[in-house]
C-alpha positions in Angstrom: -42.6 36.7 71.9 -44.7 37.0 75.1 -43.9 39.3 78.0 -45.9 39.2 81.2 -45.8 41.0 84.5 -45.0 38.2 87.0 -44.0 38.6 90.6 -43.6 42.3 90.0 -41.2 42.0 87.1 -41.7 42.2 83.3 -40.7 38.7 82.2 -39.9 37.5 78.7 -40.7 33.9 77.9 -40.9 31.6 75.0 -42.2 28.1 74.2 -40.2 25.3 72.7 -42.3 22.6 71.0 -46.0 21.8 70.6 -46.4 18.5 72.4 -49.1 17.5 74.9 -46.8 17.4 78.0 -46.2 20.7 79.7 -42.6 21.4 80.8 -40.6 24.3 82.3 -36.9 24.9 81.7 -35.0 27.2 84.0 -31.7 28.6 82.9 -28.4 29.3 84.7 -27.1 32.5 86.2 -26.1 35.0 83.4 -27.7 32.8 80.8 -31.0 33.2 79.0 -33.9 31.1 77.8 -32.3 30.9 74.4 -29.6 28.5 75.8 -32.2 25.7 75.9 -32.8 25.7 72.1 -30.4 22.8 71.2 -31.2 20.5 74.2 -35.0 20.9 73.8 -35.2 20.7 70.0 -35.6 16.9 70.0 -38.8 17.2 72.1 -40.8 19.5 69.8 -43.4 16.9 69.2 -43.6 15.6 72.8 -43.3 18.6 75.1 -44.5 22.2 75.2 -41.7 23.7 77.2 -41.9 27.2 78.6 -38.5 28.8 79.1 -38.3 32.3 80.6 -35.6 34.9 81.1 -35.0 35.6 84.7 -35.0 39.2 85.9 -31.8 41.0 84.6 -31.3 38.2 82.1 -32.0 38.1 78.4 -35.0 40.2 77.4 -36.6 40.5 80.9 -36.6 43.7 83.0 -33.9 44.4 85.5 -34.0 42.9 88.9 -35.3 45.4 91.5 -34.7 43.2 94.6 -32.5 43.9 97.6 -29.1 42.1 97.2 -28.7 42.2 100.9 -31.8 40.1 101.5 -30.8 36.4 101.8 -32.1 34.3 98.9 -34.1 37.2 97.5 -33.3 36.5 93.8 -33.9 32.7 94.2 -37.2 33.3 95.9 -38.4 35.6 93.1 -37.3 33.3 90.3 -39.0 30.3 92.1 -42.2 32.2 92.3 -42.0 33.2 88.6 -41.4 29.6 87.6 -44.2 28.4 89.7 -46.6 30.9 88.2 -46.3 29.0 84.9 -47.4 25.7 86.4 -51.1 24.8 85.8 -50.8 21.0 86.0 -48.0 18.6 86.8 -45.0 19.5 84.6 -41.7 18.0 83.5 -39.3 20.3 85.3 -35.8 20.9 83.9 -33.2 23.2 85.4 -29.5 24.0 84.9 -27.1 25.3 87.6 -28.9 27.9 89.6 -32.0 27.0 87.6 -31.6 23.4 88.9 -31.6 24.7 92.4 -34.9 26.6 91.7 -36.4 23.4 90.1 -35.4 21.4 93.2 -36.9 24.1 95.5 -40.2 23.8 93.6 -40.1 20.0 93.8 -39.5 20.1 97.5 -42.2 22.6 98.2 -44.8 21.2 95.8 -43.9 17.6 94.8 -47.4 17.0 93.4 -46.7 19.7 90.8 -43.8 17.8 89.3 -44.2 14.9 86.8 -40.4 14.5 86.3 -37.4 16.3 87.5 -34.1 16.8 85.6 -31.3 18.6 87.4 -28.3 19.6 85.3 -25.2 20.6 87.3 -27.2 21.7 90.4 -25.3 24.2 92.6 -26.9 23.5 95.9 -23.6 23.4 97.8 -25.6 23.3 101.1 -26.2 19.6 100.3 -22.5 18.8 101.0 -21.0 18.5 104.4 -18.7 21.4 105.3 -16.0 18.9 106.2 -15.6 18.0 102.5 -12.3 19.2 101.1 -13.8 20.3 97.8 -16.6 22.2 99.5 -13.9 23.9 101.6 -11.9 24.9 98.5 -15.1 26.2 96.8 -16.0 28.1 100.0 -12.6 29.7 99.9 -13.3 31.0 96.4 -16.7 32.3 97.6 -15.0 34.1 100.4 -12.6 35.7 98.0 -15.6 36.7 95.7 -17.4 38.2 98.7 -14.3 40.1 99.7 -14.0 41.6 96.2 -17.7 42.6 96.3 -17.3 44.2 99.8 -14.5 46.4 98.2 -16.6 47.2 95.2 -14.3 45.3 92.9 -17.0 44.0 90.6 -14.8 43.5 87.5 -12.4 40.9 89.0 -15.4 39.3 90.6 -17.1 39.0 87.2 -13.9 37.7 85.6 -13.5 35.0 88.2 -17.1 34.0 88.0 -17.1 33.5 84.3 -13.7 31.7 84.4 -15.1 29.2 86.9 -18.7 28.8 85.7 -18.8 29.9 82.0 -18.1 28.0 78.8 -14.3 28.6 79.0 -14.4 31.6 76.7 -11.6 34.0 77.6 -12.7 37.1 79.4 -11.0 39.4 76.9 -12.9 37.8 74.0 -16.3 39.0 75.2 -17.5 42.2 73.8 -17.2 45.3 76.0 -21.0 45.4 76.3 -21.1 41.8 77.5 -18.3 42.4 80.0 -20.1 45.5 81.3 -23.3 43.5 81.7 -21.5 40.8 83.6 -19.9 43.4 85.9 -23.2 45.2 86.6 -24.8 41.8 87.5 -22.4 41.0 90.3 -24.5 42.2 93.2 -27.3 39.9 91.9 -24.8 37.1 91.4 -23.5 37.5 95.0 -27.1 37.2 96.3 -27.5 34.0 94.3 -24.1 32.5 95.2 -24.7 33.1 99.0 -28.0 31.2 98.7 -26.2 28.3 97.1 -24.1 27.9 100.3 -26.5 29.2 103.0 -29.8 27.7 101.6 -32.1 30.3 103.3 -35.1 28.5 101.8 -34.2 25.2 103.4 -34.2 23.2 100.2 -31.7 20.7 101.8 -33.7 20.5 105.1 -34.3 17.0 106.5 -37.1 15.2 104.8 -37.5 17.8 102.0 -35.7 16.2 99.1 -36.8 12.8 100.3 -40.4 13.8 99.7 -40.0 14.1 96.0 -41.6 11.0 94.3 -41.2 12.1 90.7 -38.6 10.3 88.6 -35.4 12.4 88.8 -32.2 12.6 86.7 -29.1 14.5 87.8 -26.6 15.3 85.1 -23.0 16.6 85.5 -19.9 16.8 83.3 -16.6 15.2 83.9 -14.8 18.5 83.3 -17.0 20.5 85.8 -15.6 21.9 89.1 -14.9 18.9 91.4 -17.8 19.8 93.7 -20.3 19.1 91.0 -20.4 15.3 91.0 -20.4 15.3 94.8 -23.4 17.6 94.9 -25.1 15.4 92.3 -24.5 12.3 94.4 -25.5 14.0 97.7 -28.8 15.0 96.3 -29.3 11.6 94.6 -28.7 9.8 97.8 -31.9 11.4 99.2 -34.2 10.9 96.2 -36.3 7.7 96.1 -36.3 7.4 92.2 -33.2 8.8 90.6 -30.5 8.3 88.0 -27.1 10.1 87.9 -25.3 10.5 84.6 -21.9 12.0 83.7 -21.3 13.4 80.2 -17.7 12.9 79.1 -15.8 15.9 77.9 -18.5 18.3 79.3 -18.1 21.2 81.7 -20.6 23.2 83.7 -22.3 24.7 80.6 -23.1 21.3 79.1 -26.7 22.1 77.9 -24.9 24.5 75.5 -21.8 22.6 74.7 -23.3 19.1 74.6 -27.0 19.6 73.8 -27.5 16.2 72.1 -26.1 14.2 75.0 -28.1 16.3 77.4 -31.3 15.7 75.4 -30.7 11.9 75.4 -30.6 12.0 79.2 -33.6 14.2 79.5 -35.4 11.7 77.2 -34.5 8.8 79.4 -36.0 10.5 82.4 -39.2 11.5 80.5 -39.6 7.8 79.6 -39.8 6.9 83.3 -42.7 9.3 83.9 
C-alpha cells in the first residue's frame, strides 16, 4: 500500500474502488482508513476513494505537532486531505473527519462535488446556552482537568466510553489501551478545536457558501448533542438532507455500514 510524505508526515493511504469519480474519506479520531471498508464497498464501480491514516493512526507515522497549539492537528489533517484533491471530489468524513471535510468545503467549495458528514463533532456550531452543549462542555472540562494532572488513562477510558463502539475498556488488548493512553495529548488538541473552532469553520457566511449537495448522518443512540449539531449545520447549508440511522451510535460507519452506504449513495445521486 502507498506511503507518501505529506505535510511533513509519512502517511499511509489506500484506495477503495476503481470508479471514474474521485472521492476522499476521512476517518474519526483513534480510527483508521480500514474502518471505511464496509461502507465504501458498494461504490467499487462508481468511486475511486482515497482513505488515509491520519498521523499517529493506523500505519502512518506519529504526530510530531505541538499539542498546545490550538487546532494544530486539525490543520495538519486538513492539509493532508487537501493534498489528495486534484479535481472536484465526493468528500466523506466521520466524526473529527467530518469536521475536516467541512473545513475543506468552507475553504474551497469549488473543490467539493458532494459532501457527506457522518456524526460531525463541530460543537462550536451550537449555542453555548444549549443544555446538551453545556453537559458536553462539562465532560470536556473534566477531560482537560485529567490531562492537566497527567491522568491519561482515565481520560482515555472516558473518551472511548463516550465515543467508541461501546466495547468495554477492559476487553481491549493491553497494546490497544496503551496506544489510546499515549494518544490523549493529541486527542485533547482535537477536542479543544471541536469547541473552540480556531479555524473558524462555523464563522458567519462560511458554511452558507457551500453549494455542493450535502448529507448529514447521525445515529439515534449517539450522544444527545449529535442530532443538534447535525441540524445546526444543516440549517446553514443551501442543499442538504439530514438522516438518522435507527439503532446506531457514534461509530455507525462501522456498526451500520449498509445503512451508511445507502445514505452516501442518495447524496451521490444528487451530484
